C-alpha positions in Angstrom: -78.4 99.1 60.8 -75.1 98.2 59.2 -71.7 99.4 60.2 -70.6 101.6 57.2 -67.1 100.9 57.9 -67.6 97.5 57.2 -68.2 95.5 53.6 -70.4 92.9 52.2 -68.3 90.7 50.2 -69.2 90.8 46.5 -70.4 87.5 45.1 -67.7 84.8 44.6 -64.9 86.5 46.4 -65.2 84.5 49.7 -63.9 81.4 48.0 -60.9 83.2 46.5 -60.0 84.8 50.2 -60.4 81.4 51.8 -58.1 79.8 49.2 -55.6 82.8 49.6 -55.5 82.7 53.5 -55.2 78.8 53.7 -52.4 79.1 51.0 -50.3 80.4 53.8 -50.7 77.2 55.7 -53.4 74.9 57.2 -56.2 76.8 59.6 -59.4 75.8 60.9 -62.3 77.6 60.2 -62.4 80.1 63.1 -58.8 80.9 62.2 -59.7 81.5 58.8 -62.6 84.1 59.6 -60.1 85.7 62.1 -57.2 86.1 59.7 -59.5 87.6 56.9 -60.8 90.0 59.5 -57.0 91.0 60.7 -55.8 91.4 57.2 -58.6 93.6 56.2 -58.0 95.5 59.2 -61.4 94.6 60.5 -63.0 95.8 56.8 -64.3 92.2 56.1 -66.0 89.9 58.7 -67.2 86.5 57.5 -70.0 85.0 59.3 -70.1 81.3 60.2 -73.4 81.0 58.1 -71.1 81.9 54.9 -67.7 80.4 56.0 -68.5 76.8 56.6 -70.8 76.1 53.4 -67.9 77.7 51.3 -65.3 75.4 53.1 -67.6 72.4 52.3 -68.1 73.7 48.6 -64.4 74.1 48.1 -63.7 70.6 49.8 -66.2 68.9 47.4 -64.6 70.7 44.6 -61.1 69.1 45.8 -59.7 72.4 46.3 -59.1 71.8 49.9 -58.6 68.6 52.2 -59.4 68.6 55.8 -57.8 66.8 58.6 -58.9 66.9 62.4 -56.4 68.2 64.9 -55.9 70.1 68.0 -56.4 74.0 68.0 -54.2 76.3 70.2 -56.7 75.9 73.0 -56.6 72.2 73.0 -59.9 71.6 71.1 -60.3 69.6 68.2 -61.2 71.3 64.9 -61.2 70.3 61.1 -58.0 72.2 59.6 -58.1 72.9 55.9 -55.2 73.0 53.4 -54.8 73.6 49.9 -54.5 70.7 47.4 -52.5 71.0 44.2 -56.1 71.5 42.2 -56.7 74.4 44.8 -53.2 75.9 44.3 -54.2 76.0 40.3 -57.5 77.4 41.0 -56.1 80.4 43.5 -53.9 81.3 40.8 -56.5 81.3 38.3 -59.0 83.2 40.5 -56.4 85.8 41.3 -55.4 86.6 38.0 -59.1 86.9 37.1 -59.5 89.1 40.0 -56.8 91.4 38.9 -58.2 91.7 35.5 -61.8 92.6 37.2 -60.3 95.1 39.5 -58.3 96.8 36.8 -61.5 97.1 34.4 -63.6 98.2 37.1 -60.8 100.8 38.2 -60.8 102.1 34.7 -64.3 102.4 34.4 -64.3 104.4 37.7 -61.5 106.9 36.5 -63.3 107.5 33.5 -66.4 108.4 35.1 -64.9 111.0 37.2 -63.9 112.8 34.3 -60.1 112.2 34.6 -58.3 111.4 31.2 -57.7 107.8 30.5 
């Protein structure tokens, strides 16, 4: 049974979250998942089975580049950082997400009988 205090990510939002989190500086995969969970106050958890395919997809689209380096524990990991193309994509996706959430908000407000 699912924990009702956790949410599944809507389709297409994982890429946006990854780009946003990496936009603050290079991170390795596990740190990306931890940061998303921390910032969302444990409401969002990204599973490895979703995270790593998304990172590879974003890397293939040239939105991210990866370099091997040591983690805080001394292990080697791939650190991902945004490219210029990735920053442009992040801006476009952020604007699109803002428009979408505004539209959904208007519909939800209207559906509750509140004046528009």
